[in-house]
C-alpha positions in Angstrom: -4.0 16.7 -22.2 -6.1 16.6 -19.1 -5.0 13.9 -16.7 -7.0 12.8 -13.7 -5.7 11.0 -10.6 -8.8 9.3 -9.2 -9.0 7.9 -5.7 -12.2 6.0 -4.8 -10.5 3.3 -2.6 -9.0 3.5 0.9 -7.3 6.9 1.5 -3.9 5.3 2.0 -3.8 4.5 -1.7 -3.1 8.2 -2.3 0.5 7.6 -1.2 1.0 5.1 -4.0 -0.1 7.3 -6.9 -0.3 11.0 -6.1 3.5 11.5 -6.1 3.4 10.6 -9.8 0.8 13.4 -10.3 3.2 15.8 -8.6 6.0 14.8 -10.9 3.7 15.0 -14.0 2.6 18.5 -12.9 6.3 19.5 -12.6 6.8 18.3 -16.2 4.0 20.8 -17.2 1.1 18.4 -17.6 -2.4 19.5 -16.7 -3.1 17.3 -13.7 -6.3 17.2 -11.6 -7.3 15.0 -8.6 -10.6 13.5 -7.6 -11.3 11.8 -4.3 -14.2 9.9 -2.8 -14.4 11.4 0.7 -13.1 14.2 2.9 -10.9 11.6 4.7 -8.8 11.5 1.5 -8.0 15.2 1.7 -5.6 14.8 4.6 -3.5 12.4 2.5 -3.6 14.8 -0.4 -2.2 17.5 1.8 0.6 15.3 3.1 1.8 14.6 -0.4 1.4 18.2 -1.5 3.6 19.2 1.5 6.3 16.9 0.3 6.3 18.4 -3.2 6.5 22.2 -2.9 4.6 24.0 -5.6 2.2 21.0 -6.2 -1.3 22.4 -5.7 -3.7 20.5 -8.0 -7.3 21.2 -8.4 -9.1 18.6 -6.2 -12.7 17.5 -6.8 -14.7 15.7 -4.0 -16.9 13.0 -5.5 -19.8 11.0 -4.0 -21.5 13.9 -2.3 -24.8 13.8 -4.2 -27.2 11.6 -6.1 -27.2 7.8 -5.8 -23.9 7.5 -4.0 -25.0 10.0 -1.3 -28.3 8.2 -0.9 -26.7 4.8 -0.5 -24.1 6.1 1.9 -26.5 8.0 4.1 -28.6 4.8 4.5 -25.6 2.6 5.1 -26.8 0.3 2.3 -23.3 -0.1 0.9 -20.4 0.6 3.1 -18.0 1.5 0.3 -20.2 2.6 -2.6 -17.4 2.7 -5.2 -19.6 1.8 -8.2 -22.3 4.4 -7.4 -19.5 7.0 -7.1 -18.1 6.0 -10.4 -21.4 6.0 -12.3 -22.5 9.2 -10.7 -19.3 10.9 -11.8 -19.3 9.6 -15.5 -20.0 13.1 -16.9 -17.0 14.4 -15.0 -14.7 11.5 -15.8 -15.4 11.6 -19.6 -13.7 15.0 -19.8 -10.2 13.5 -19.3 -7.7 12.1 -21.7 -6.2 9.8 -19.1 -7.4 8.5 -15.7 -4.8 7.1 -13.3 -6.0 4.8 -10.5 -4.5 2.6 -7.8 -7.4 0.2 -7.6 -9.3 -2.0 -10.1 -13.0 -1.2 -9.5 -12.7 1.6 -12.0 -12.3 -1.0 -14.8 -16.1 -1.5 -14.5 -16.8 1.8 -16.2 -14.1 1.4 -19.0 -16.7 1.1 -21.7 -18.7 4.0 -20.4 -15.8 6.4 -20.8 -14.9 8.5 -23.8 -13.0 6.5 -26.5 -10.1 8.9 -26.1 -9.8 8.3 -22.3 -6.8 6.0 -21.4 -7.3 4.1 -18.1 -4.0 3.7 -16.3 -3.2 1.5 -13.2 -0.5 2.0 -10.6 -0.4 -0.7 -7.8 -0.7 0.0 -4.1 1.4 -2.9 -2.9 4.3 -5.1 -3.8 3.7 -8.4 -2.0 4.2 -11.9 -3.1 0.7 -13.2 -2.7 -1.4 -14.2 -5.8 -3.8 -11.4 -5.1 -1.5 -9.3 -7.4 -2.6 -11.5 -10.3 -6.0 -9.9 -11.1 -7.6 -10.5 -14.5 -9.1 -7.0 -14.4 -5.6 -5.6 -15.1 -6.2 -6.6 -18.7 -8.7 -3.8 -19.0 -6.2 -1.1 -18.4 -4.5 0.7 -21.3 -1.3 1.0 -19.4 0.0 -0.4 -16.1 2.9 0.6 -13.8 4.7 -2.3 -12.2 6.8 -2.0 -9.1 9.6 -4.5 -9.9 11.0 -7.3 -12.0 9.4 -10.0 -9.8 5.9 -8.6 -10.4 6.7 -8.0 -14.1 7.5 -11.7 -14.6 4.5 -13.0 -12.8 2.1 -10.6 -14.5 3.5 -11.4 -18.0 3.2 -15.1 -17.3 -0.4 -14.6 -16.2 -1.2 -12.5 -19.3 -2.5 -9.5 -17.3 0.0 -7.1 -18.8 1.4 -7.0 -22.3 4.6 -5.5 -23.9 4.2 -1.8 -24.9 1.5 -1.3 -22.3 3.4 -1.3 -19.0 6.5 0.0 -17.4 8.6 -1.0 -14.3 9.1 2.1 -12.2 9.7 1.1 -8.6 7.7 1.6 -5.4 6.2 5.1 -5.3 5.2 5.1 -1.6 8.8 4.4 -0.5 10.0 7.2 -2.7 7.6 9.6 -1.0 8.4 8.4 2.5 12.0 9.2 2.2 10.9 12.8 2.0 8.5 12.6 4.9 10.6 10.6 7.3 13.1 13.5 7.8 10.5 15.4 9.7 9.4 12.7 12.2 10.2 12.1 15.9 11.2 8.7 17.2 8.3 6.3 18.1 9.7 5.9 21.7 12.3 7.8 23.7 13.7 5.1 25.9 16.6 3.5 24.0 15.0 0.1 23.7 14.7 -1.6 20.3 11.2 -1.4 18.8 9.3 -4.4 17.4 6.6 -3.7 14.8 3.8 -6.3 14.8 1.8 -5.9 11.6 -0.9 -8.6 11.2 -2.8 -9.1 7.9 -6.5 -8.4 7.8 -7.7 -11.6 6.2 -8.7 -14.0 9.0 -7.7 -17.1 7.0 -4.2 -15.7 6.7 -3.7 -13.4 9.7 -1.8 -14.3 12.8 -4.0 -12.1 14.9 -6.7 -14.5 16.1 -4.3 -17.1 17.2 -1.4 -15.0 18.5 -2.3 -11.3 18.8 -3.4 -11.0 22.4 -0.6 -13.4 23.6 2.0 -11.3 21.8 0.8 -8.1 23.5 0.8 -9.9 26.9 4.3 -11.2 26.5 5.7 -7.7 25.6 3.8 -6.2 28.5 5.7 -8.5 30.9 9.2 -7.7 29.8 11.4 -4.6 29.7 13.8 -5.3 26.8 11.7 -4.2 23.8 9.1 -1.7 22.8 6.1 -3.0 20.8 4.0 -1.2 18.1 0.8 -3.1 17.2 -0.2 -1.7 13.8 -2.4 -4.1 11.9 -3.8 -3.5 8.4 -6.6 -1.0 8.9 -9.2 -3.5 7.5 -8.5 -6.0 10.4 -10.7 -4.0 12.7 -12.8 -2.1 10.1 -15.9 -4.1 11.0 -15.4 -4.2 14.7 -17.5 -2.2 17.1 -16.2 0.6 19.3 -16.2 -1.7 22.4 -14.0 -4.3 20.6 -11.5 -1.7 19.4 -11.4 -0.1 22.9 -10.7 -3.5 24.5 -7.6 -3.8 22.3 -6.5 -0.2 22.8 -6.6 -0.6 26.6 -3.8 -3.2 26.3 -1.4 -0.4 25.4 1.4 0.4 28.0 2.8 4.0 28.1 6.4 4.2 26.8 6.3 0.4 26.0 3.4 -0.7 23.9 1.7 1.5 21.3 -1.5 0.2 19.7 -2.9 1.8 16.6 -6.0 0.4 14.9 -7.2 3.4 12.8 -4.9 6.4 12.5 -3.2 7.8 9.5 0.1 6.5 10.8 -1.0 3.0 9.7 -0.5 4.3 6.1 2.3 6.8 6.2 5.1 4.4 7.1 5.7 6.0 10.5 5.9 2.5 12.0 7.7 0.6 9.2 10.3 3.4 9.1 10.7 3.8 12.9 10.9 0.2 14.1 14.0 -2.1 14.5 12.5 -5.5 14.1 9.5 -6.6 12.0 7.1 -9.3 13.3 4.4 -10.2 10.8 2.6 -12.9 8.8 1.7 -12.3 5.1 1.3 -8.6 4.9 3.2 -6.8 2.0 4.1 -4.2 4.6 7.3 -6.2 5.0 8.6 -4.7 1.7 8.0 -1.2 3.0 9.9 -2.1 6.2 12.7 -3.5 4.1 13.2 -0.2 2.4 16.0 -0.2 5.0 16.9 -3.9 5.5 16.5 -4.9 9.1 15.7 -8.2 11.0 12.4 -9.8 10.3 10.4 -12.6 12.0 7.4 -14.3 10.5 4.4 -16.0 12.2 3.1 -19.2 10.7 -0.1 -19.2 12.6 -1.9 -21.6 10.2 0.9 -24.1 9.9 1.2 -23.6 6.2 3.6 -25.8 4.2 5.2 -22.7 2.7 8.7 -23.7 1.6 8.9 -23.3 -2.2 5.5 -21.5 -2.4 6.0 -18.2 -4.3 3.2 -16.6 -2.3 5.4 -16.9 0.8 8.7 -15.8 -0.8 9.1 -13.1 1.9 9.3 -15.8 4.5 12.8 -16.6 3.2 13.9 -13.1 4.6 13.8 -14.0 8.3 13.2 -16.8 10.8 9.7 -18.3 10.7 7.9 -19.1 14.0 5.2 -21.7 14.4 4.7 -21.4 18.1 4.9 -18.3 20.4 7.2 -20.2 22.8 9.8 -19.6 20.2 9.3 -15.8 20.2 11.7 -14.7 23.0 14.6 -16.7 21.7 13.9 -15.6 18.1 13.8 -11.9 19.1 17.1 -12.2 21.0 18.8 -13.8 18.1 17.2 -11.7 15.3 20.0 -9.0 15.2 22.8 -11.6 15.1 21.0 -13.8 12.5 20.2 -10.9 10.3 23.6 -11.4 8.6 22.1 -14.6 7.1 19.2 -12.8 5.5 20.4 -9.3 4.6 21.7 -10.2 1.1 18.4 -12.0 0.3 16.4 -9.0 1.6 18.3 -6.7 -0.7 17.8 -9.1 -3.6 14.1 -9.5 -2.9 13.7 -5.7 -2.4 15.3 -5.1 -5.8 13.0 -7.7 -7.5 9.9 -6.3 -5.8 10.5 -2.6 -6.0 13.6 -2.1 -8.1 16.1 -1.6 -5.3 16.6 2.1 -4.4 13.2 3.6 -4.4 14.5 7.1 -5.1 12.9 8.4 -8.3 10.1 5.9 -8.6 7.5 8.6 -8.9 9.4 10.4 -11.5 10.0 7.2 -13.5 6.2 6.5 -13.3 5.4 10.0 -14.5 7.9 9.7 -17.4 6.5 6.3 -18.4 2.9 7.6 -18.4 3.9 10.7 -20.4 5.7 8.6 -23.0 2.7 6.3 -23.4 0.2 9.1 -23.7 2.4 11.0 -26.2 2.8 7.8 -28.3 -0.9 7.1 -28.3 -2.2 10.7 -28.7 -5.1 10.8 -31.1 -5.2 7.1 -31.7 -8.5 5.3 -31.8 -8.8 3.1 -28.7 -11.5 0.8 -30.0 -9.0 -2.0 -30.7 -7.3 -1.7 -27.3 
């Protein structure tokens, strides 16, 4: 079988799926990779470095035809559909296409009848965004943990026999990469990671972001890393981004709005305390349970809401006047949350992430072997 791992979304999605390709290649499968832009290639190289001997054939899509025409004229910022339709002849060659995004479901009925479309998620948060009706159009779905499995089954977006729970692939990969990294700071102070969400209606950035930076700049007890979701400033101009970057303080405040380190867990692995709002990055941080603080910038009535389950894993702050005390108490109060953090981590990503990529590879292999040669018209 020819199996394609296709990446047309943000480059960081490669970390959530390509390790599965490496494990499938190690099993002897014929695995290829296709990406939408040269920016993806750096991520491909990082994964390949973590899996010695993994050297897949990589095809760069979207460099000609309608997708190139639209991109050159900036008519569509992320022309995923033109890329997909422009690559149909290429995509029809494969027995299975594995993707970490859902746009690809738009071409399901344009693919060969023998081509299985397989989804692997690129997050494990609590928000209802995970409940996407497009998941019904996949032939097979990988699910990070039991919590997601239950919610997806209840929503009817996955069905027995067409999914598997395998864990959180990105955390599996990062345990390999973290061994080669230097500390974020070299001053002995604990480091706080501030990771605001990109959605303005949910994010703490507009209300709290600048004041958080100002407070950390005026003290000498903590380091601060400001590492928002890359989409928070994706539409901002250079002047707006530069104005934020200029708030950095050498050896105290690191501000990163665009680099690859936003994706590769350099910050979630290297910080001591998490400060966030509704970003699913908290589950990456909790790959090693540590103190967390959450910012309720929109005064949400969150208690009992499953979309805010992660706010039960640390103290929740409604006002920044509470921040200094909350930070000082966070290490001591962690004892009240560590068991819940471990439980939620197990529900979300299956506990120990080791082996998630291999389990995903084995699950896909079993599904393809079981369905080899079958007519997909009824699927």
